[in-house]
C-alpha positions as CSV (number, residue, x, y, z in Angstrom):
1,M,-2.4,2.4,6.3
2,I,0.7,4.5,7.1
3,K,1.5,4.9,3.4
4,K,-2.1,6.0,2.6
5,T,-1.9,8.6,5.4
6,I,1.3,10.0,4.0
7,F,-0.1,10.1,0.5
8,K,-3.1,12.0,1.7
9,A,-1.0,14.4,3.7
10,F,1.3,15.2,0.7
11,N,-1.8,15.5,-1.6
12,V,-3.3,18.2,0.7
13,L,0.0,20.1,0.6
14,G,-0.2,20.1,-3.2
15,Y,2.4,17.4,-4.0
16,N,1.9,14.8,-6.8
17,I,3.0,11.3,-5.7
18,V,4.3,9.0,-8.3
19,H,6.1,5.7,-8.4
20,T,9.0,5.0,-10.8
21,N,10.8,1.9,-12.0
22,K,14.6,1.4,-11.8
23,K,15.0,3.3,-15.1
24,G,13.2,6.3,-13.7
25,K,10.0,5.8,-15.8
26,V,6.8,6.8,-14.0
27,T,4.7,3.6,-13.5
28,Q,2.1,4.9,-11.0
29,H,0.4,8.2,-10.4
30,Q,-1.9,9.3,-7.7
31,V,-5.5,10.0,-9.0
32,L,-8.1,11.1,-6.5
33,G,-6.2,9.6,-3.7
34,I,-5.6,6.2,-5.5
35,M,-2.3,5.0,-6.8
36,V,-3.0,4.2,-10.5
37,D,-0.9,1.9,-12.6
38,A,-0.1,3.8,-15.8
39,N,0.3,0.6,-17.7
40,K,-3.2,-0.6,-16.9
41,H,-5.1,2.6,-16.6
42,D,-3.3,5.2,-18.6
43,F,-6.6,6.9,-19.5
44,L,-7.1,7.8,-15.8
45,V,-3.7,9.4,-15.6
46,K,-4.4,11.4,-18.8
47,G,-7.8,12.5,-17.5
48,K,-6.7,13.1,-13.9
49,D,-7.2,16.9,-14.1
50,M,-10.8,16.5,-15.2
51,L,-11.4,13.8,-12.6
52,Q,-10.0,16.2,-9.9
53,Q,-12.6,18.8,-11.0
54,L,-15.3,16.2,-10.6
55,A,-14.0,15.5,-7.1
56,N,-13.7,19.2,-6.2
57,K,-17.0,20.3,-7.5
58,K,-19.2,17.2,-7.3
59,G,-17.6,15.1,-4.5
60,A,-16.6,12.4,-7.0
61,V,-15.0,9.2,-5.6
62,L,-13.0,6.9,-7.8
63,N,-12.8,3.1,-7.3
64,I,-10.7,0.4,-8.9
65,D,-11.8,-3.1,-7.9
66,S,-9.7,-6.3,-7.8
67,N,-10.5,-7.0,-11.4
68,D,-9.2,-3.6,-12.4
69,V,-12.8,-2.3,-13.2
70,V,-13.0,1.4,-12.7
71,T,-16.1,3.3,-11.5
72,I,-16.8,6.8,-10.3
73,K,-19.6,7.9,-8.0
74,F,-20.8,11.4,-7.2
75,Q,-24.2,12.8,-6.0
76,A,-26.9,10.5,-7.4
77,F,-24.7,9.2,-10.2
78,H,-22.6,6.1,-10.8
79,F,-20.6,5.3,-13.9
80,F,-18.1,2.8,-15.3
81,I,-15.0,4.4,-16.8
82,N,-13.3,2.6,-19.7
83,T,-11.6,5.3,-21.7
84,W,-10.3,8.9,-21.5
85,E,-13.1,10.0,-23.8
86,E,-15.6,8.9,-21.2
87,I,-13.9,11.1,-18.7
88,L,-14.1,14.0,-21.2
89,I,-17.9,13.4,-21.6
90,L,-18.4,13.3,-17.9
91,H,-16.5,16.7,-17.6
92,E,-18.6,18.2,-20.5
93,V,-21.9,17.1,-18.9
94,F,-21.3,17.6,-15.2
95,I,-18.7,20.4,-15.1
96,E,-19.2,22.4,-18.2
97,G,-22.9,21.9,-18.3
98,M,-23.0,21.3,-22.0
99,Y,-26.5,19.7,-22.0
100,N,-27.8,21.3,-18.8
101,Y,-31.4,22.1,-20.0
102,N,-33.9,22.9,-17.3
103,T,-37.5,23.6,-17.5
104,S,-40.6,23.7,-15.2
105,K,-42.5,21.7,-17.8
106,D,-42.5,17.9,-18.3
107,Y,-40.3,17.0,-21.3
108,L,-39.2,14.2,-23.6
109,L,-35.4,13.9,-24.4
110,I,-34.3,12.5,-27.8
111,D,-30.6,11.6,-27.4
112,V,-29.0,11.2,-30.8
113,G,-25.5,9.7,-30.3
114,M,-26.1,8.3,-26.8
115,N,-22.6,6.7,-26.5
116,V,-22.4,5.1,-23.1
117,G,-25.5,6.9,-21.8
118,I,-23.9,9.7,-19.8
119,T,-26.2,12.6,-21.1
120,S,-29.2,10.3,-21.0
121,I,-28.5,9.4,-17.3
122,F,-27.9,13.1,-16.5
123,H,-31.4,14.0,-17.7
124,S,-33.0,10.9,-16.3
125,N,-32.3,12.3,-12.8
126,N,-34.4,15.4,-13.6
127,S,-37.9,14.9,-12.3
128,N,-39.4,16.9,-15.2
129,C,-37.8,14.5,-17.7
130,K,-40.4,11.9,-18.2
131,E,-39.2,9.9,-21.2
132,I,-35.8,9.4,-22.9
133,V,-35.3,7.7,-26.3
134,S,-31.6,7.3,-27.0
135,F,-30.1,6.3,-30.4
136,E,-26.7,4.6,-30.6
137,P,-25.6,2.8,-33.8
138,F,-23.0,0.5,-32.2
139,A,-24.2,-2.6,-30.3
140,A,-20.9,-2.8,-28.2
141,T,-21.4,0.8,-27.0
142,I,-25.0,0.1,-26.1
143,E,-23.8,-2.8,-23.9
144,L,-21.6,-0.4,-22.0
145,A,-24.5,2.0,-21.7
146,K,-26.7,-0.7,-20.2
147,K,-24.0,-1.3,-17.5
148,N,-24.3,2.3,-16.6
149,F,-28.1,2.2,-16.6
150,A,-28.0,-0.7,-14.2
151,M,-26.1,1.4,-11.7
152,N,-28.5,4.4,-11.9
153,S,-32.1,3.7,-10.9
154,S,-33.4,6.8,-12.7
155,S,-32.3,5.3,-16.0
156,S,-35.5,3.2,-16.1
157,K,-36.9,6.2,-18.1
158,I,-34.4,5.5,-20.9
159,T,-35.2,3.4,-24.1
160,P,-32.0,2.7,-26.1
161,V,-32.4,2.2,-29.8
162,N,-29.6,0.4,-31.8
163,T,-29.5,2.5,-34.9
164,G,-28.0,5.7,-36.3
165,L,-30.2,8.5,-37.7
166,G,-29.9,10.5,-40.8
167,Y,-31.0,10.6,-44.4
168,P,-31.2,8.7,-46.7
169,A,-31.3,5.3,-45.0
170,R,-28.1,3.3,-45.8
171,T,-25.5,0.9,-44.6
172,L,-21.9,2.1,-44.3
173,Q,-18.6,0.2,-43.6
174,I,-16.4,2.5,-41.6
175,N,-13.2,2.7,-39.6
176,Y,-13.9,2.3,-35.8
177,S,-12.1,2.7,-32.5
178,A,-13.4,1.3,-29.2
179,E,-11.2,3.8,-27.4
180,Y,-12.6,6.7,-29.2
181,K,-16.1,5.4,-30.0
182,G,-17.7,8.8,-29.4
183,S,-15.6,10.2,-32.3
184,V,-16.9,7.7,-34.9
185,G,-19.4,8.9,-37.5
186,I,-20.4,8.5,-41.1
187,N,-16.8,9.3,-42.2
188,G,-15.3,6.9,-39.8
189,I,-12.8,8.1,-37.2
190,A,-12.4,11.8,-36.7
191,D,-9.0,13.1,-38.1
192,Y,-7.6,14.1,-34.7
193,V,-8.1,10.4,-33.6
194,K,-6.5,9.1,-36.7
195,E,-3.4,11.1,-36.0
196,E,-3.0,9.6,-32.5
197,N,-3.7,6.0,-33.3
198,D,-3.1,3.4,-35.9
199,I,-6.8,2.5,-36.6
200,T,-7.3,-1.0,-38.0
201,D,-10.9,-1.9,-36.7
202,T,-13.9,-1.6,-38.9
203,A,-17.6,-1.6,-38.1
204,V,-21.0,-1.6,-39.9
205,L,-23.0,1.7,-39.4
206,E,-26.7,1.4,-40.1
207,I,-28.4,4.7,-40.8
208,D,-32.2,4.9,-40.6
209,D,-34.5,7.7,-41.9
210,V,-34.6,10.2,-38.9
211,D,-38.1,11.3,-39.9
212,E,-39.5,7.7,-39.8
213,Q,-37.8,7.0,-36.5
214,L,-38.9,10.2,-34.7
215,R,-42.4,10.9,-36.0
216,P,-44.2,8.1,-34.0
217,I,-42.1,9.0,-30.9
218,L,-43.1,12.7,-31.1
219,T,-46.8,11.7,-31.8
220,E,-46.9,9.4,-28.7
221,N,-45.6,12.2,-26.5
222,R,-47.6,15.3,-27.7
223,Q,-48.2,16.3,-24.1
224,L,-44.5,16.7,-23.4
225,Q,-42.0,19.4,-24.4
226,K,-39.6,18.0,-27.0
227,V,-35.9,18.3,-26.4
228,M,-33.3,16.9,-28.7
229,K,-29.5,16.5,-28.2
230,I,-27.5,15.7,-31.3
231,D,-23.9,14.5,-31.1
232,A,-23.6,12.4,-34.2
233,E,-20.1,13.1,-35.5
234,G,-21.1,14.7,-38.8
235,V,-24.6,13.4,-39.5
236,E,-26.2,16.3,-37.7
237,Y,-26.4,18.3,-41.0
238,E,-28.5,15.7,-42.8
239,I,-30.6,15.2,-39.7
240,I,-31.6,18.9,-39.5
241,E,-32.1,19.1,-43.4
242,R,-34.4,16.1,-43.4
243,L,-36.4,17.2,-40.4
244,A,-36.9,20.6,-41.9
245,A,-37.9,19.2,-45.3
246,T,-40.6,16.9,-43.7
247,G,-41.9,19.7,-41.3
248,L,-41.0,17.6,-38.3
249,L,-38.3,20.1,-37.1
250,R,-41.1,22.5,-36.0
251,E,-42.2,19.9,-33.5
252,I,-39.0,20.1,-31.6
253,D,-39.0,22.8,-28.8
254,F,-35.3,22.9,-28.0
255,L,-32.2,21.5,-29.8
256,M,-28.6,21.0,-28.4
257,I,-26.4,20.3,-31.4
258,E,-22.7,19.6,-31.5
259,W,-21.5,20.2,-35.0
260,H,-18.3,18.8,-36.6
261,V,-15.9,20.0,-39.2
262,K,-18.3,21.8,-41.6
263,G,-19.1,24.6,-39.1
264,P,-22.4,25.9,-37.8
265,N,-23.7,27.9,-40.8
266,A,-25.5,25.2,-42.7
267,L,-27.3,24.3,-39.5
268,T,-28.1,27.9,-38.3
269,E,-29.4,29.0,-41.7
270,I,-32.0,26.2,-41.7
271,L,-32.9,26.8,-38.0
272,L,-33.4,30.5,-38.5
273,K,-35.7,29.9,-41.5
274,Q,-37.7,27.5,-39.3
275,G,-38.3,30.1,-36.7
276,F,-35.7,29.2,-34.1
277,Y,-33.8,31.5,-31.8
278,L,-30.1,30.5,-31.6
279,M,-27.0,30.6,-29.5
280,S,-23.8,29.5,-31.3
281,F,-20.5,28.7,-29.5
282,N,-17.1,28.2,-31.0
283,S,-18.4,29.3,-34.4
284,L,-15.0,30.2,-35.7
285,D,-13.4,26.8,-34.7
286,K,-12.4,24.5,-37.6
287,S,-13.5,21.3,-36.0
288,I,-16.2,21.4,-33.4
289,G,-18.7,23.7,-31.6
290,M,-22.2,23.9,-30.2
291,V,-25.5,25.4,-31.4
292,Y,-28.5,25.8,-29.0
293,A,-31.9,26.4,-30.7
294,F,-35.1,27.5,-29.1
295,N,-38.3,27.1,-31.2
296,G,-39.9,30.5,-31.5
297,N,-43.0,28.8,-32.9
298,G,-43.8,27.0,-29.6
299,L,-41.4,27.2,-26.7
300,L,-41.0,31.0,-26.6
301,A,-44.3,31.9,-28.2
């Protein structure tokens, strides 16, 4: 108890408490008031600044149980944390507001690239969000998402679907990383992840025709606004091309698209021709950026 009191006092004064071994190597760091073993939870140490922002702005509380399972809780939300990338997504969603769509109307969310369910759970807590259909191609990732769903009662709105979307339908053998599962797409692991890690895992990626998957969902929810989030690590281009070709794109009221590597122009050209109003961010970046598209044929008409 005395040690904890001293740690808290030094933390208030702006000091960072660490433990070192006899060789002077840092073995433990203080993260949100908890001494974290860097050998067991290096991702918490790496993400401690983002976690601190969640604590400062959302009142986040970190917990590590006797089995070294890490969870974070704030406001109405509760999540498992397994990797640094999940901390990054929490920061993007809850601090940066990357997918913070609000409307006075009832809406359906189509989440393409669900990952561990963070964006889907964020929207499930919105009373105007009535249905969520979330697509995730990797079964192991869906199992992690289901654990998060079990801790958030509003997630009963979410229907996870174990497939990737794109066109044409096909099966791919790709490089895979459990640590950076959110950076795995049709071309395997993103280059920046390859540079940091010796990737040896592989996985099968099933891609279904996006039109065939979404058409019945949109038909069943005609009374709702249609909101679509796409974070699909490179497949976003063929998704937008296919939906435009089949006419289904005009059924979507609002799109939040994270583009990768190829830039936004191929997306924005199609969207403008389809009557969308656009906001594009980081358009000069060489690897990643966001496009937000409002349907001028419906939402803003």
